[in-house]
N, C-alpha and C positions, 0 to 999 in steps of 0.2 A: 496339245502338241509342241515338244519341243523340235525347235528349230536349227544350229545353229549350219556358217559358212565357212570353212575350214578351208585356207588359206594356202591353194596347194606346192609346195619352197625346198623341202626335202627332196632326196634322188626317191627316197620311197613313195612320197605320192605321186608325184609322174607316173611311176611302177603303177603302182591301184589306178590314178585317172586310167591311165590307160589300157586296163585291162576290164578297169568301169566301161568303158566304152565300149570294147569289140563288140562288152556284153550287151551292150545297150545297141546300140546300132544292131545286131544280131539276132533280135529278137520287132528290130520294130519297122527297120527300115524295106526287107524283101518284100515287102503284100506290098506297098508305093512302089521302087527303083528296082526293081529286081534284086537281082544273090550279085550279079555279077559287080554291080555297078556299088554295091554298100560294099564291097571287098575291096574296091579302088579305094572309095571314101573312107574304108578301115584306113588303109594302108596309109594311104597317101594326107589324110585332116583330121586321124581320130588315134597313130599313133605315137608309143614313146618320141622318134622320130620327128616326129611332125611332131610331139606338141615342146618339147624341147627348141625343137626349130622357133616353132611364134612365140614360145618368151623372150628370147636372145635378139630375134630377130624384128620381131615386130612390137612387139610391145606386151605383149595379150599376158594378161591374167590369169590365172582358175579357182576355181573351189570345186570342196567334195561338198553337197550341201547331205547332211546328216540331219537323223530327228530320232526324237524320244518320245516314253511315252515319259505323264509329267508322272511326279512326285506324288506318296498321297502323307499326308500328315504325321504318320507312324514310318514312315521309308525317312522320310527329311529329321524326324526325329531320332532320330536313328542312326543318323550321316552318314545315309544312302548314298549312290552315287546316278546318274542318268545314267543307259545304256544307251549311244546316240549307236547308230545305223547309219552306213552310207542308201541313200535314194536313188542318187544324181550328183552333177556334176553340170556344173554355168562359166565360161568364161563369154571373155572378147578381149577388148581392148580404148584407149581412149584416145580420140581420131582430135587432137589441138586443135591443125585446121581449121575444124566443123563444129568444133564445143559443139561434141558428142559422143556420148558413151556407145561403141557399137556391140550388141552382143552377136556374137556369134555360138556359140550353142548354151538353150536349155535343152538335158535332156536325164530321163525320169528312170529309172525303176519299171516294163509297164504294171506291174503288181504295188507301185506307188502311184503309180496316178491317182487321179477322181480326187486326191486327199490333198490338195490345196498347195500342193509345196507349188508349183507350181505362180501360184500367186506369191508365194513369199523371196519369191528369187526379185519375180518383176520391184516388187515392198523395196527389196537388200538393192535394186541398181536406184530404184526412187533418192535413196540414202546415196547411194555413193552417189550418185550424179548433184545431189546439192550438196556434201559436201567436198567434194570436189569445180563446185560452179561450171558442170555442164550442164546445156541446153538444153539438150536432148537423151534417148536412147534411142536407135534404131537396129532391127534387124532381119534378114533372110529369112522365107514360108516358103518349103515346097507347093505348087500351087494346088495339090494332092490332094497338102495334108489339110483336108477341112476341122480335122481337132485341133489344131495345131490356129492354124486362122482366128477358126469361133474365138477362144478362150482366151490372146490378143488382145484380138476385138472386148470385147469385154471387160480388157483394161485398161482399153485407153487409146489401142497404136491403130492408126491408121495408115491406109493402104498406099504410098505415098513415089508407087512406080513397080514394073515388072520387070523382068532381066533376066536373061540367060547367061547360060558364061558357060562352056566353051573346058572344063576341067583335063581336057587332055582321053587320050583311049579313046575318043569318040564316042566318051559321059557331056553332059548336056546337064547342068543346074537350071533347073526353069524356076524362080524363086518371084515373089514381092516381095520387095521391100515396102519395112512398113515400118511406119517411128510415134513415138509418146511424147510429147515434153515430161518435161521433166518433174517431178511435184502433184503435176495431171492425172 
């Protein structure tokens, strides 16, 4: 499987990311946090406005995670190009003060989970941290997201803290903070 990380740069990219975020969030999160909190979080943290704000004001970077089947020798000989499809998105920001990369988002479509794309995303961040001289990466994961917690532990992340964050309108994010040394 070929995987690429397309930087989100243009207005069209940002709109595509926001559309994808809404779709992925609505297919996964209502079962864990309820429909009302899901919609609140999509509007406040995954919408086009939130993406543009985070990029402009907080130094966030985003990438579309795209995949394609590898081409056969005859297809390559004929000059065929891989047909990439969107499988999810990821994003975060460098924290210069801590020498870490905060992975804010790793989200995949339901039908793309279990295909090792999350492993490819973590490997992407390992390279990014090495290239930028960062010591570690970290993320937050909902305490009830057993699938995510298991996946992150398997990739070398360790729980370093637990936090409850009031995000407004009576909603709380109840998360573990997990960290992984870069290159480990």
